[in-house]
Every structure is written in C-alpha cells, then in structure tokens.
N, C-alpha and C positions, 0 to 999 in steps of 0.2 A: 298595313300589311307585314311591309317593310322592315316596321318596328316591331311586330311581334316576331318576325324571322330573327332578328337581332336580339332580343331577348332571350329567344328560343336557344340560339347558338353560343349568348353568352353564358346561359343556366347550365348548359352542357359542359361549356370549360370550367364554370365555377365547380359544378359537382366533381368533377375529374381533379381536380386542383384539391380540392376537401379531401377526396378518397385518398389520393396519392401521400397528401400528409400524413393522413391518419394509418395508414401503411406503413408509413417511413418512422413514424411516433411507436406503433405497435413492434416492428421487425427491433428497432433502438432499446426496446424497454427488455422485449424477449432476450436480446443480445446482452444487457447487462445484466440481465438475473440467472442467466446461464451460469453453471459452473466453472470456475478457474480453476484447472489443474494443476496441483503439483504434482510430479513423478520423481518421488526420490530415488538416486542410485541403486541399483540390484547388488546387495553383497558387498556393501562398502568396508574398506579396511580398518581395522582397528574403530568400529562403529561407536557412534556419541550419540546422542539425544538431543536435536532443537527444535526450536517451536516457533512457531507464528500466531501473533496475536492478529485476526481480523476483527475491524471493529465496522466492517461495511464501507465506511467511506475512505479511511486509510488502515494501514497495517504496520506490523513492526514483527522484529526477527530477533529470537534470544539465542544466546550462544552459552554454551557452558565455559567459564573462565577457571585459571590453575588454582584458585582456591577454594574450589569446588561449590561455586555460587553460581549465578547466571546472570549474564549483561544482555541487557534491551536495548536493541537499537533503533531508530526510527528516523525519518528523512520527513521534511516540509516546507514550508514556507515562513521565512523566519517572522516577519511581523505578526501573519496570523496565527501561528501554531507556537512559537516561541514567547512572544510579547504578546498574545493575547488582545489583540487590535483585530478586531471580529466583526466589524460594522459592514455594511454592505461594501463601502467603497473599497477597503480593504480583502472582502469576499472576491469582488468582479477584480481586482487586481492581480489575484493569485491565481486566478482561474484563466486571465483573457491575455495578462503579459507577462514576459519572464522578470521575475523577482528573486530577490537574494534569499537563496537557500539555507536549510539548515539542520545539523545532525543532532539529534537527542540520544541520551543514554541515561539508563537508572538501573542499579544493580539490584537483586534479589538473594537474598541466601540460599533460597530452595525452591523447591516446585511448588509445594505446599502454602509458601507466603506469596508468590505469584498467583496462584488459583486463589486466596482471599483476597488479593488486590483488584481481581477482575471480577468477584464477586459471584453472587448463586449461580449465573449464567455462563460462566466459564466454560464449559463444556461446550457451548455453543461457539465460543469465541476462538479458543484455544486450541490448535492443532499441534500435533506432535510427529518427528517420524527420526530414522536413521538416516545421518550419511558418514563419510569417513573422517575420523579424528583428527588426523593431520591437519586434514582441508577445513573443517572447522577450526582449528586452533591458529591456521594460518590467514583465514578473513578476519576472525577477532584481532588479530594482530594490526592487520592491515588498517579496520576499523578504527583501531583505540590511536592508529598514528596520523589517522584522518582529523579525529577527532581534536588532539592535540596540537597539530598543526594552526589552531585557531584559539587555542585555551584563554588567550587574553581576552576574547569576546563572551567568554562562560558567564551564563545566567542559570540561574532555578526557577521553573515555572512554579508557583505556590498552589496551583490549580492541582496538580499533579506528580511534582516534586520530581521531575524528569528535567535532566541538568542539558543545557542547546549552548553550541556555539554556530557562529555563521561559518557556511559552509561555501566552499567554492563554486559548485554545482547550482547555476540557476533554477528555480522552481518554475513549472509551466505546468500546462494540463496534460502535455505531452511528457513531462516527465516529472510526476507525482510522486508520494511514497510508494506507490503500489510496484512503479515503473523502478523504483529501485531497489524496493526488496526484489523483484525479478532477477535485477543483476546480482544481486547478494547470492541468491539462487541457483544460481548458474553459474556461479564460483563454485557452490558445493556440490556441483554435478549432476543437480538437478534440471529436470524439464518442467516448461510452463506451458500449457496450453489455454488457448482462451482470451476472453476479454479483460485487460489490464485496467484501465484508466478508472472503472467502477467495478471491482469484482467481488465475486463471491468464491474465496478460497477455499478448494478439498484438496486430501492427499487421495492420490490414487496410485497404488502399489505396481509395478509393470510385473506382468504375467511372465517374463523371460527367467 
C-alpha cells in the first residue's frame, strides 16, 4: 500500500516536471520566433538607405560607401565563420565558451548585385530603411578602422568571398552576430525590440 502511494506521488511529480519542461520549450520557441523589431529614426537628416540581411541564424549590415557602392559587414566566430571549421566540437565551442571573434567585409557595386547574390528569396532576407547620412558614414568609418586594425590576419573565405579579420571582441552565445548588429543599429539611432540571440528581424516605422 505504501509502495502504491509512493508511486502515485512519484508519478504526479514526474508529470509536473514533464509539463513544466514542455511549457518552457513552448515559451522559448514562441519567444525565438516572435519578431525582433528594428525601429528606424523618424525623419533622419540627410537620409540614406541602409540594409540588413537576416539569414535566420545570423545577420549582416550593409552601408553605402563613398564610391557609390555598398559595404557589407558581419561578425562571428573566427574558426566557425571565417575558417569554415564547422564540425560538432567547433559548433559547441562557439556556443558555450568565449572564442576568437571575426569581422567580415564584402563589397557590392549596387543593390541589384546584392539582390542577385542573395538569390530569388532576397525579398525575405533583405530589409531596408532610412537613417541619417552622417551617422551611417561615421559608423562605416569606425567599422573600416576596426577591420584594418587586424588587417594582417585577413583571409578570404572561398565559400562566400567575404574577407575576414580576427576581431578583439570575443564571440559568445551572449554576443553573437545579432548582438553586434544591434550595437551597430543603435549607433544609427535605431531602436531594437525583441529576442536578439536568434532573431526574426522586421522593420517597424515609428508612428511619431
């Protein structure tokens, strides 16, 4: 009789644990898939168009350069992202421990070239919005300086033709490409709302 009661208590406890885990998984999934909103500045001075590429697992920022082209900047893990060392151990290391970061850069002549590079689904991955031209130029200059600081480590990834250098900022699950992008967006006077680690970026224009 006592054994039956213990089993009943144990079964009730097990059910509570299982339901709690399922609820946590469901809420985590809902949070991950909820939109991460980019809110551009209202009426930016001397406005210029910038772009964000959202691949789902990582994101990139594209800024206009002085030659009339576009410079794409991205951030990630040096071994996984730049060197293509993407086995299980490298993937877990990138997620669980601080590893060497990398800054990537790639130029496109114009938006048409960028769209062609992204393929037929570019409308689902490429976002555009207006920011102040002066701030965009300042951010680009800052990123160029940051890239050139470690230019002696420069390599070109043959898979995507992106040039990478090692970066002084360590890569962690709490500071990945999406967190870095949010930092850049904030320098452009954008607001970002939502889950950043694994985002679903959307542009929302302010109603003010």
